[in-house]
C-alpha positions in Angstrom: -81.0 22.3 44.4 -80.5 19.1 46.4 -77.1 17.4 47.2 -78.2 14.4 45.1 -78.5 16.5 42.1 -75.0 18.1 42.5 -73.4 14.7 43.1 -75.1 13.4 40.0 -73.6 16.2 37.9 -70.1 15.5 39.3 -70.5 11.9 38.4 -71.4 12.8 34.9 -68.4 15.1 34.6 -66.0 12.4 35.8 -67.6 9.9 33.5 -67.0 12.3 30.6 -63.3 12.8 31.5 -62.4 9.1 31.6 -62.7 8.5 27.8 -60.2 11.4 27.2 -57.6 9.6 29.3 -58.0 6.3 27.4 -57.7 8.1 24.0 -54.5 9.7 25.1 -53.1 6.3 26.1 -54.1 4.7 22.8 -52.5 7.6 20.9 -49.2 7.2 22.8 -49.3 3.5 22.2 -49.8 4.0 18.5 -46.9 6.5 18.4 -44.6 4.0 20.1 -45.7 1.1 17.8 -45.1 3.3 14.7 -41.6 4.2 15.9 -40.9 0.6 16.6 -42.0 -0.4 13.1 -39.8 2.4 11.6 -36.8 1.2 13.5 -37.4 -2.5 12.5 -37.8 -1.4 8.9 -34.5 0.6 8.9 -32.7 -2.4 10.5 -34.0 -4.8 8.0 -33.2 -2.4 5.1 -29.6 -2.1 6.3 -29.3 -5.9 6.7 -30.7 -6.4 3.2 -28.3 -3.9 1.6 -25.3 -5.4 3.4 -26.2 -9.0 2.4 -26.8 -7.9 -1.3 -23.3 -6.2 -1.4 -21.7 -9.3 0.2 -23.4 -11.6 -2.2 -22.2 -9.5 -5.1 -18.7 -9.2 -3.8 -18.1 -12.9 -3.0 -17.9 -14.1 -6.6 -15.5 -11.2 -7.5 -13.2 -11.1 -4.5 -9.5 -11.7 -5.2 -8.3 -15.2 -4.8 -4.5 -15.6 -5.0 -3.0 -19.1 -4.6 0.7 -19.8 -4.2 2.3 -23.3 -4.4 5.8 -24.6 -4.6 6.8 -25.9 -8.0 9.7 -27.8 -9.4 13.1 -27.0 -8.0 16.2 -26.1 -10.0 18.2 -28.1 -7.4 16.2 -30.6 -5.3 19.1 -30.9 -2.9 18.9 -27.2 -2.1 15.7 -25.6 -0.9 17.0 -22.1 -1.9 16.6 -23.2 -5.6 12.9 -23.9 -5.3 10.4 -22.2 -7.7 7.1 -20.8 -6.5 4.0 -20.2 -8.7 1.5 -17.5 -8.1 -1.9 -18.2 -9.6 -4.9 -15.9 -9.9 -7.9 -18.1 -9.0 -10.4 -15.2 -8.8 -12.8 -13.9 -11.4 -11.1 -10.5 -11.8 -7.6 -9.6 -13.1 -5.1 -8.4 -10.6 -2.5 -5.7 -11.4 0.9 -4.4 -10.3 2.1 -7.6 -8.7 5.5 -7.3 -7.0 6.5 -10.5 -5.3 8.7 -10.4 -2.2 9.8 -12.9 0.4 9.9 -12.8 4.2 11.3 -15.2 6.8 10.9 -16.2 10.4 14.1 -18.2 10.5 16.7 -19.5 8.1 19.5 -22.1 8.8 22.7 -21.3 6.9 25.3 -24.1 6.5 28.0 -23.8 9.1 26.4 -20.6 10.5 24.0 -20.0 13.3 20.3 -19.7 12.4 19.2 -16.4 11.1 16.1 -15.2 13.0 13.8 -12.8 11.2 10.7 -10.9 12.5 7.9 -13.2 13.6 5.2 -11.2 11.8 6.9 -11.5 8.4 7.4 -7.8 8.0 11.0 -8.1 6.9 11.0 -8.2 3.1 13.4 -9.3 0.5 12.6 -8.7 -3.2 14.0 -8.9 -6.6 13.1 -6.1 -9.1 12.6 -8.9 -11.8 9.9 -10.6 -9.8 7.1 -8.4 -11.0 4.0 -8.8 -13.3 1.9 -6.0 -14.6 -1.3 -8.1 -14.8 -2.5 -11.6 -14.0 -5.8 -12.4 -15.6 -8.1 -15.1 -14.1 -6.4 -18.5 -14.4 -3.0 -17.1 -15.3 0.2 -18.1 -13.4 3.5 -16.4 -12.6 6.5 -18.4 -11.5 9.5 -16.9 -9.6 12.5 -18.2 -7.7 13.1 -17.2 -4.1 14.5 -13.8 -3.6 16.4 -15.4 -0.7 18.3 -17.5 -3.2 20.6 -14.6 -3.7 22.3 -15.1 -0.3 25.9 -16.1 0.0 26.5 -19.6 -1.4 22.8 -19.8 -2.6 22.2 -22.5 0.0 20.4 -23.0 3.3 18.7 -25.7 5.2 15.6 -25.6 7.3 13.6 -22.4 6.8 10.3 -20.8 7.6 9.4 -18.2 5.0 6.4 -16.4 3.5 5.7 -15.5 -0.1 4.2 -12.0 -0.1 1.9 -11.1 -3.0 0.8 -7.4 -3.2 -1.6 -6.4 -6.0 -4.3 -4.0 -7.0 -7.7 -4.3 -8.6 -8.6 -2.2 -11.6 -11.5 -0.3 -10.0 -10.1 -0.4 -6.4 -7.2 2.1 -5.9 -5.9 0.6 -2.6 -3.3 -2.1 -2.7 -4.0 -5.5 -1.2 -1.6 -8.1 0.0 -1.7 -11.8 0.7 0.9 -13.9 2.7 1.6 -17.5 2.0 3.8 -19.3 4.5 6.0 -22.3 3.7 8.3 -24.5 5.8 11.2 -26.5 4.3 11.6 -30.2 5.1 14.2 -32.7 3.9 13.0 -36.1 2.9 14.8 -39.4 3.3 15.9 -39.2 -0.3 17.9 -36.1 0.6 15.7 -33.8 -1.4 14.0 -30.7 0.0 10.3 -29.9 -0.1 8.3 -26.8 0.8 5.1 -27.4 2.8 2.4 -24.8 3.0 1.5 -23.7 6.6 -1.0 -21.4 8.1 0.3 -17.9 8.9 -1.0 -18.0 12.5 0.7 -21.3 13.5 
């Protein structure tokens, strides 16, 4: 057999082997693309589930609002009344109101300094409510009004409202900060302030 014939056979063999390489590459590309599709599908599924849960939770999340009401003695900020209102769509349970302070000026005495993070708590066992349904309110005086002389001046306090939801066993808590200020008429007012300020 001549050399030309042998070389022709070799060319035919190499020509046959080339399609096998391309098929392997296409298979690997298909595997990669299928894996990518699966990952994208999983990510989108997780995002969808989280967004659905968030949209279901938002209308039913607890919304507790606290505002200062009328005072038993407008010339004494310690005699102010505070109202807790359930503005959410679900009832809240086991409410036990407590007070905390950052500072408190007593007449004729140096300013009493509390913990800056409002973790020092003062409570009255009477300031409790078993349940607050949506739209219901609960008014309490300051637990700090029981201090000697029942009087103080400038103060920075927080109304602490711990509560539970019926189908959620863990207790939740909201803090509502107020600062007292005396007007030109001599009367005292409590102004709501952000906790982080």
